[in-house]
Structures are given as structure tokens and as C-alpha cells.
FIKOLZA-1660 file (N, C-alpha, C; in steps of 0.1 Angstrom, whole numbers, plus 5000, padded with zeros to 4 digits):
% residues 164
   i   px   py   pz ch aa at
   1 4860 5153 5104  A  M  N
   1 4858 5140 5098  A  M CA
   1 4863 5130 5108  A  M  C
   2 4854 5120 5111  A  G  N
   2 4859 5109 5119  A  G CA
   2 4867 5099 5112  A  G  C
   3 4871 5089 5119  A  A  N
   3 4879 5079 5112  A  A CA
   3 4870 5072 5102  A  A  C
   4 4876 5069 5090  A  P  N
   4 4868 5062 5080  A  P CA
   4 4865 5047 5085  A  P  C
   5 4855 5042 5079  A  I  N
   5 4851 5028 5082  A  I CA
   5 4857 5019 5071  A  I  C
   6 4867 5010 5076  A  I  N
   6 4875 5002 5066  A  I CA
   6 4869 4988 5066  A  I  C
   7 4868 4983 5054  A  T  N
   7 4866 4969 5051  A  T CA
   7 4877 4964 5043  A  T  C
   8 4886 4955 5048  A  N  N
   8 4897 4950 5041  A  N CA
   8 4893 4940 5030  A  N  C
   9 4901 4939 5020  A  P  N
   9 4898 4929 5009  A  P CA
   9 4897 4915 5015  A  P  C
  10 4889 4907 5009  A  S  N
  10 4886 4893 5014  A  S CA
  10 4897 4883 5011  A  S  C
  11 4906 4886 5001  A  C  N
  11 4916 4877 4998  A  C CA
  11 4928 4885 4992  A  C  C
  12 4940 4879 4991  A  I  N
  12 4951 4885 4986  A  I CA
  12 4949 4888 4971  A  I  C
  13 4951 4901 4967  A  G  N
  13 4949 4905 4953  A  G CA
  13 4935 4908 4950  A  G  C
  14 4925 4906 4959  A  C  N
  14 4911 4909 4956  A  C CA
  14 4909 4924 4957  A  C  C
  15 4900 4929 4949  A  S  N
  15 4896 4943 4949  A  S CA
  15 4882 4945 4954  A  S  C
  16 4880 4940 4966  A  D  N
  16 4866 4941 4972  A  D CA
  16 4866 4947 4985  A  D  C
  17 4876 4955 4988  A  G  N
  17 4877 4963 5001  A  G CA
  17 4869 4976 4999  A  G  C
  18 4867 4983 5010  A  S  N
  18 4859 4996 5009  A  S CA
  18 4864 5005 5020  A  S  C
  19 4862 5018 5017  A  V  N
  19 4864 5029 5027  A  V CA
  19 4851 5037 5027  A  V  C
  20 4845 5038 5039  A  C  N
  20 4833 5045 5040  A  C CA
  20 4835 5057 5050  A  C  C
  21 4828 5068 5047  A  L  N
  21 4829 5080 5055  A  L CA
  21 4817 5079 5065  A  L  C
  22 4820 5081 5078  A  G  N
  22 4810 5082 5088  A  G CA
  22 4804 5096 5087  A  G  C
  23 4795 5099 5096  A  P  N
  23 4789 5113 5096  A  P CA
  23 4799 5123 5098  A  P  C
  24 4798 5134 5092  A  H  N
  24 4807 5146 5094  A  H CA
  24 4799 5158 5095  A  H  C
  25 4805 5168 5102  A  S  N
  25 4798 5181 5104  A  S CA
  25 4808 5192 5102  A  S  C
  26 4802 5204 5101  A  G  N
  26 4811 5216 5100  A  G CA
  26 4813 5219 5085  A  G  C
  27 4819 5230 5083  A  G  N
  27 4821 5234 5069  A  G CA
  27 4808 5240 5063  A  G  C
  28 4809 5243 5051  A  T  N
  28 4797 5249 5043  A  T CA
  28 4793 5239 5032  A  T  C
  29 4781 5234 5033  A  P  N
  29 4776 5225 5022  A  P CA
  29 4777 5233 5009  A  P  C
  30 4779 5227 4998  A  S  N
  30 4780 5213 4995  A  S CA
  30 4794 5208 4996  A  S  C
  31 4795 5195 4997  A  Y  N
  31 4808 5189 4999  A  Y CA
  31 4812 5181 4987  A  Y  C
  32 4825 5180 4984  A  T  N
  32 4831 5171 4974  A  T CA
  32 4840 5162 4981  A  T  C
  33 4841 5150 4976  A  Y  N
  33 4849 5139 4982  A  Y CA
  33 4860 5134 4972  A  Y  C
  34 4871 5131 4977  A  S  N
  34 4882 5125 4968  A  S CA
  34 4890 5114 4976  A  S  C
  35 4895 5105 4968  A  L  N
  35 4903 5094 4973  A  L CA
  35 4916 5094 4964  A  L  C
  36 4927 5093 4971  A  V  N
  36 4940 5092 4964  A  V CA
  36 4947 5079 4969  A  V  C
  37 4951 5070 4961  A  P  N
  37 4949 5070 4946  A  P CA
  37 4934 5069 4942  A  P  C
  38 4931 5074 4931  A  N  N
  38 4917 5075 4926  A  N CA
  38 4914 5061 4920  A  N  C
  39 4910 5052 4928  A  V  N
  39 4906 5038 4923  A  V CA
  39 4892 5035 4929  A  V  C
  40 4887 5024 4924  A  G  N
  40 4874 5019 4929  A  G CA
  40 4862 5028 4924  A  G  C
  41 4851 5026 4930  A  N  N
  41 4839 5033 4926  A  N CA
  41 4833 5040 4939  A  N  C
  42 4829 5053 4937  A  F  N
  42 4823 5060 4948  A  F CA
  42 4808 5059 4947  A  F  C
  43 4802 5055 4958  A  N  N
  43 4787 5053 4959  A  N CA
  43 4782 5057 4972  A  N  C
  44 4774 5067 4973  A  G  N
  44 4769 5073 4985  A  G CA
  44 4780 5079 4993  A  G  C
  45 4784 5072 5004  A  N  N
  45 4795 5077 5012  A  N CA
  45 4807 5067 5012  A  N  C
  46 4807 5058 5003  A  C  N
  46 4817 5047 5003  A  C CA
  46 4825 5046 4989  A  C  C
  47 4838 5043 4990  A  W  N
  47 4845 5039 4978  A  W CA
  47 4846 5024 4979  A  W  C
  48 4841 5017 4968  A  L  N
  48 4840 5003 4968  A  L CA
  48 4850 4997 4958  A  L  C
  49 4852 4984 4958  A  N  N
  49 4861 4977 4949  A  N CA
  49 4875 4981 4950  A  N  C
  50 4880 4982 4962  A  L  N
  50 4894 4987 4965  A  L CA
  50 4903 4975 4968  A  L  C
  51 4915 4975 4962  A  P  N
  51 4925 4965 4966  A  P CA
  51 4932 4970 4979  A  P  C
  52 4941 4962 4985  A  A  N
  52 4949 4966 4996  A  A CA
  52 4957 4978 4992  A  A  C
  53 4960 4987 5001  A  G  N
  53 4968 4999 4998  A  G CA
  53 4966 5010 5008  A  G  C
  54 4973 5020 5006  A  I  N
  54 4973 5032 5015  A  I CA
  54 4965 5043 5008  A  I  C
  55 4954 5048 5014  A  Y  N
  55 4945 5057 5008  A  Y CA
  55 4944 5070 5016  A  Y  C
  56 4943 5081 5009  A  T  N
  56 4940 5094 5015  A  T CA
  56 4926 5099 5011  A  T  C
  57 4917 5101 5021  A  I  N
  57 4904 5105 5018  A  I CA
  57 4902 5120 5022  A  I  C
  58 4897 5128 5013  A  C  N
  58 4895 5142 5015  A  C CA
  58 4881 5147 5013  A  C  C
  59 4877 5156 5022  A  I  N
  59 4864 5163 5020  A  I CA
  59 4867 5178 5019  A  I  C
  60 4861 5184 5008  A  T  N
  60 4862 5198 5006  A  T CA
  60 4849 5204 5006  A  T  C
  61 4847 5215 5013  A  D  N
  61 4834 5222 5014  A  D CA
  61 4833 5233 5003  A  D  C
  62 4821 5240 5003  A  A  N
  62 4819 5250 4993  A  A CA
  62 4828 5261 4993  A  A  C
  63 4835 5264 5005  A  N  N
  63 4844 5275 5006  A  N CA
  63 4859 5271 5002  A  N  C
  64 4860 5258 4998  A  G  N
  64 4873 5253 4995  A  G CA
  64 4882 5248 5007  A  G  C
  65 4876 5247 5018  A  C  N
  65 4883 5242 5030  A  C CA
  65 4883 5227 5029  A  C  C
  66 4895 5221 5031  A  T  N
  66 4897 5207 5029  A  T CA
  66 4902 5200 5042  A  T  C
  67 4897 5189 5045  A  I  N
  67 4903 5180 5056  A  I CA
  67 4905 5166 5050  A  I  C
  68 4916 5161 5053  A  C  N
  68 4920 5147 5048  A  C CA
  68 4924 5138 5059  A  C  C
  69 4923 5125 5057  A  V  N
  69 4927 5115 5066  A  V CA
  69 4933 5104 5058  A  V  C
  70 4944 5097 5062  A  T  N
  70 4950 5086 5055  A  T CA
  70 4948 5073 5063  A  T  C
  71 4945 5063 5056  A  D  N
  71 4943 5050 5063  A  D CA
  71 4947 5039 5052  A  D  C
  72 4947 5027 5057  A  S  N
  72 4951 5016 5047  A  S CA
  72 4942 5004 5048  A  S  C
  73 4941 4997 5037  A  L  N
  73 4934 4984 5036  A  L CA
  73 4945 4974 5035  A  L  C
  74 4944 4963 5042  A  V  N
  74 4954 4952 5041  A  V CA
  74 4948 4939 5037  A  V  C
  75 4956 4932 5029  A  D  N
  75 4952 4918 5026  A  D CA
  75 4952 4909 5038  A  D  C
  76 4944 4898 5037  A  P  N
  76 4945 4889 5048  A  P CA
  76 4958 4881 5048  A  P  C
  77 4962 4874 5058  A  P  N
  77 4974 4866 5058  A  P CA
  77 4974 4857 5046  A  P  C
  78 4986 4854 5041  A  S  N
  78 4987 4846 5028  A  S CA
  78 4987 4831 5031  A  S  C
  79 4991 4827 5042  A  G  N
  79 4992 4812 5044  A  G CA
  79 5004 4806 5038  A  G  C
  80 5013 4815 5033  A  I  N
  80 5025 4810 5026  A  I CA
  80 5034 4802 5036  A  I  C
  81 5035 4807 5048  A  S  N
  81 5043 4801 5058  A  S CA
  81 5038 4805 5072  A  S  C
  82 5037 4796 5081  A  D  N
  82 5034 4800 5095  A  D CA
  82 5046 4800 5103  A  D  C
  83 5058 4797 5097  A  N  N
  83 5070 4796 5105  A  N CA
  83 5080 4807 5104  A  N  C
  84 5075 4819 5099  A  F  N
  84 5084 4830 5099  A  F CA
  84 5077 4843 5105  A  F  C
  85 5086 4851 5109  A  S  N
  85 5081 4864 5115  A  S CA
  85 5085 4875 5105  A  S  C
  86 5077 4885 5103  A  S  N
  86 5080 4896 5094  A  S CA
  86 5093 4903 5098  A  S  C
  87 5097 4902 5111  A  E  N
  87 5109 4908 5115  A  E CA
  87 5121 4901 5108  A  E  C
  88 5119 4889 5103  A  E  N
  88 5130 4882 5096  A  E CA
  88 5133 4888 5082  A  E  C
  89 5124 4895 5076  A  I  N
  89 5126 4901 5063  A  I CA
  89 5131 4915 5066  A  I  C
  90 5143 4918 5060  A  I  N
  90 5150 4931 5062  A  I CA
  90 5154 4937 5049  A  I  C
  91 5151 4950 5048  A  L  N
  91 5156 4958 5037  A  L CA
  91 5165 4968 5044  A  L  C
  92 5178 4967 5041  A  S  N
  92 5188 4976 5048  A  S CA
  92 5198 4981 5038  A  S  C
  93 5202 4994 5039  A  P  N
  93 5195 5004 5047  A  P CA
  93 5181 5007 5042  A  P  C
  94 5172 5012 5050  A  N  N
  94 5159 5015 5046  A  N CA
  94 5158 5028 5039  A  N  C
  95 5168 5037 5041  A  I  N
  95 5169 5049 5033  A  I CA
  95 5180 5047 5022  A  I  C
  96 5175 5046 5010  A  I  N
  96 5184 5042 4999  A  I CA
  96 5190 5054 4992  A  I  C
  97 5203 5054 4992  A  S  N
  97 5210 5065 4984  A  S CA
  97 5215 5059 4970  A  S  C
  98 5220 5046 4971  A  T  N
  98 5224 5040 4958  A  T CA
  98 5218 5026 4957  A  T  C
  99 5219 5018 4968  A  S  N
  99 5213 5004 4968  A  S CA
  99 5211 5000 4983  A  S  C
 100 5203 4989 4984  A  A  N
 100 5200 4983 4997  A  A CA
 100 5200 4968 4995  A  A  C
 101 5201 4960 5006  A  L  N
 101 5200 4946 5005  A  L CA
 101 5187 4941 5011  A  L  C
 102 5180 4933 5003  A  L  N
 102 5167 4927 5008  A  L CA
 102 5171 4913 5013  A  L  C
 103 5168 4910 5025  A  S  N
 103 5171 4897 5031  A  S CA
 103 5159 4889 5034  A  S  C
 104 5157 4878 5029  A  V  N
 104 5145 4869 5031  A  V CA
 104 5151 4855 5035  A  V  C
 105 5155 4854 5048  A  P  N
 105 5163 4842 5053  A  P CA
 105 5156 4829 5051  A  P  C
 106 5143 4828 5051  A  F  N
 106 5136 4816 5049  A  F CA
 106 5133 4812 5035  A  F  C
 107 5137 4820 5025  A  A  N
 107 5134 4818 5011  A  A CA
 107 5138 4804 5006  A  A  C
 108 5129 4797 5000  A  Q  N
 108 5132 4784 4994  A  Q CA
 108 5126 4783 4980  A  Q  C
 109 5121 4795 4975  A  Q  N
 109 5115 4795 4962  A  Q CA
 109 5117 4808 4955  A  Q  C
 110 5112 4809 4943  A  E  N
 110 5113 4822 4936  A  E CA
 110 5103 4832 4941  A  E  C
 111 5107 4845 4942  A  F  N
 111 5099 4855 4947  A  F CA
 111 5098 4867 4936  A  F  C
 112 5087 4874 4937  A  L  N
 112 5086 4886 4929  A  L CA
 112 5086 4898 4938  A  L  C
 113 5095 4907 4935  A  F  N
 113 5097 4920 4943  A  F CA
 113 5090 4931 4935  A  F  C
 114 5080 4937 4940  A  V  N
 114 5072 4947 4932  A  V CA
 114 5073 4961 4940  A  V  C
 115 5077 4972 4933  A  V  N
 115 5078 4985 4939  A  V CA
 115 5067 4994 4934  A  V  C
 116 5061 5001 4943  A  Y  N
 116 5050 5011 4940  A  Y CA
 116 5054 5024 4945  A  Y  C
 117 5049 5035 4938  A  D  N
 117 5051 5048 4943  A  D CA
 117 5041 5052 4954  A  D  C
 118 5041 5064 4959  A  A  N
 118 5032 5068 4970  A  A CA
 118 5018 5068 4966  A  A  C
 119 5015 5069 4953  A  L  N
 119 5001 5069 4948  A  L CA
 119 4996 5055 4944  A  L  C
 120 5005 5045 4946  A  G  N
 120 5001 5031 4943  A  G CA
 120 5004 5026 4929  A  G  C
 121 5011 5034 4921  A  K  N
 121 5014 5030 4908  A  K CA
 121 5026 5021 4908  A  K  C
 122 5025 5010 4901  A  K  N
 122 5036 5000 4900  A  K CA
 122 5048 5007 4892  A  K  C
 123 5059 5007 4898  A  I  N
 123 5071 5013 4893  A  I CA
 123 5080 5003 4886  A  I  C
 124 5083 4992 4893  A  R  N
 124 5091 4981 4888  A  R CA
 124 5089 4968 4895  A  R  C
 125 5093 4958 4889  A  E  N
 125 5092 4944 4895  A  E CA
 125 5104 4936 4890  A  E  C
 126 5108 4927 4899  A  K  N
 126 5120 4919 4896  A  K CA
 126 5118 4905 4903  A  K  C
 127 5121 4895 4895  A  I  N
 127 5120 4881 4901  A  I CA
 127 5134 4878 4907  A  I  C
 128 5134 4872 4918  A  F  N
 128 5146 4867 4924  A  F CA
 128 5145 4854 4931  A  F  C
 129 5156 4847 4932  A  T  N
 129 5157 4835 4940  A  T CA
 129 5168 4836 4949  A  T  C
 130 5168 4828 4959  A  G  N
 130 5179 4829 4970  A  G CA
 130 5173 4837 4982  A  G  C
 131 5183 4839 4990  A  K  N
 131 5179 4846 5003  A  K CA
 131 5182 4861 5004  A  K  C
 132 5189 4866 4994  A  E  N
 132 5192 4880 4994  A  E CA
 132 5191 4886 4979  A  E  C
 133 5188 4899 4979  A  M  N
 133 5187 4905 4966  A  M CA
 133 5191 4920 4968  A  M  C
 134 5199 4925 4959  A  V  N
 134 5203 4939 4959  A  V CA
 134 5192 4947 4952  A  V  C
 135 5187 4958 4960  A  V  N
 135 5177 4967 4954  A  V CA
 135 5184 4980 4950  A  V  C
 136 5185 4982 4937  A  E  N
 136 5192 4994 4932  A  E CA
 136 5182 5006 4932  A  E  C
 137 5188 5018 4935  A  K  N
 137 5180 5030 4934  A  K CA
 137 5176 5033 4920  A  K  C
 138 5186 5031 4910  A  G  N
 138 5183 5032 4896  A  G CA
 138 5177 5046 4893  A  G  C
 139 5166 5047 4886  A  N  N
 139 5160 5059 4883  A  N CA
 139 5149 5064 4892  A  N  C
 140 5148 5058 4904  A  L  N
 140 5138 5063 4914  A  L CA
 140 5141 5077 4919  A  L  C
 141 5131 5085 4918  A  S  N
 141 5132 5099 4924  A  S CA
 141 5132 5098 4939  A  S  C
 142 5137 5109 4945  A  P  N
 142 5136 5109 4960  A  P CA
 142 5121 5108 4964  A  P  C
 143 5118 5101 4975  A  G  N
 143 5105 5099 4980  A  G CA
 143 5103 5086 4987  A  G  C
 144 5090 5083 4991  A  I  N
 144 5086 5071 4998  A  I CA
 144 5081 5061 4988  A  I  C
 145 5085 5049 4989  A  Y  N
 145 5081 5038 4980  A  Y CA
 145 5076 5026 4989  A  Y  C
 146 5067 5018 4983  A  F  N
 146 5062 5007 4990  A  F CA
 146 5066 4995 4981  A  F  C
 147 5068 4983 4988  A  F  N
 147 5071 4971 4980  A  F CA
 147 5063 4959 4986  A  F  C
 148 5061 4950 4977  A  T  N
 148 5055 4937 4981  A  T CA
 148 5064 4926 4977  A  T  C
 149 5063 4915 4984  A  L  N
 149 5069 4902 4980  A  L CA
 149 5058 4892 4977  A  L  C
 150 5059 4886 4965  A  V  N
 150 5049 4877 4960  A  V CA
 150 5055 4863 4958  A  V  C
 151 5048 4853 4962  A  A  N
 151 5053 4839 4959  A  A CA
 151 5040 4831 4956  A  A  C
 152 5041 4823 4946  A  N  N
 152 5029 4815 4942  A  N CA
 152 5017 4823 4939  A  N  C
 153 5019 4835 4933  A  Q  N
 153 5009 4845 4929  A  Q CA
 153 5002 4850 4942  A  Q  C
 154 5008 4850 4953  A  K  N
 154 5002 4855 4966  A  K CA
 154 5011 4865 4972  A  K  C
 155 5006 4876 4976  A  R  N
 155 5014 4886 4983  A  R CA
 155 5015 4882 4997  A  R  C
 156 5028 4881 5002  A  F  N
 156 5029 4876 5016  A  F CA
 156 5037 4886 5025  A  F  C
 157 5042 4897 5019  A  Y  N
 157 5049 4907 5027  A  Y CA
 157 5048 4921 5020  A  Y  C
 158 5046 4931 5028  A  Q  N
 158 5046 4945 5024  A  Q CA
 158 5055 4953 5032  A  Q  C
 159 5062 4962 5026  A  G  N
 159 5071 4971 5033  A  G CA
 159 5073 4984 5026  A  G  C
 160 5081 4993 5032  A  K  N
 160 5083 5006 5025  A  K CA
 160 5098 5010 5027  A  K  C
 161 5102 5019 5018  A  F  N
 161 5116 5024 5019  A  F CA
 161 5116 5038 5014  A  F  C
 162 5126 5045 5017  A  I  N
 162 5128 5059 5013  A  I CA
 162 5140 5060 5004  A  I  C
 163 5138 5068 4993  A  V  N
 163 5149 5071 4984  A  V CA
 163 5153 5085 4986  A  V  C
 164 5166 5087 4988  A  E  N
 164 5171 5101 4990  A  E CA
 164 5178 5107 4978  A  E  C
% end
């Protein structure tokens, strides 16, 4: 399978992105296709109506042989601020055993911190103000998690962390 053809969402929070499969060869027809997380609509060789996120695309042939590739769709820039670099936002330590400190040094307003599991399911969210927030492990199981920062109902930063 070649690299999928990605069309990113047209706006922050929009679900109009797509992942399309290019031509593929090998294996034994017939083929089944899957997308994880299972969102959007499959039509022909494309999954449509997808929001930004990380997706795994798999093709399985009649013999049960499977090949998968992972790719991501990203929202366009938010326009929240042109005066910051994503390097200024820090979650440390990035491997969380009990807690970590999220630092947003340019913060001047209320933010929403949203955590998703590896399948894109929203796990928790918390509103915070100020320049720092403690992120507690709480009941998170070991694994990889993704987070977004939202201000004025617009996602302006995405990151990930590991819980051990």
C-alpha cells in the first residue's frame, strides 16, 4: 500500500477532511478496508468527513493478510496568536508517573485542556487560567495520550504524553 492521500480539514473543529487510498497491488482479492478510529464515511477508496486526528488505515486480503499505515490530519493554524512558538508550550515531564506541569507562558485568557486516548476518544477536559497547570495522572491507564489546548472555541495547540 502506498502512502494515503490526505486532505486536511478546512477549519479548526471541522469534520471535512479525508483519507484516500491510492492504487495497491498484491495479496489475494477481495479486500476489506478499516480505519481506526472508525469515524467518517467510507466511499469508494476514501474515508470522508474526518476531523483532525491520527488514523490507522488497514487493508486485509482474502487470506487474512493485513497491511496498515498510520497518518494524521491536522487543523489549519488557528490565528489565535502569531507571536508565539509551539516550543514555548511545555508539558514536563512528558512521561507522567504521577503528575506533570503544563506551561503556557504567553497565556492571557482561559484555556480548555482536553485529553484523548490513542483511539481519539475524549477522556477528560479541564478549564484553566494562568500560565501553568498541573496535569494529574489520576485514573489514566499506562499508554499514549494526546491533548489539545482550546481558546475562544478554537484549537490552537496539540501535543502528546505518555503515562507509565
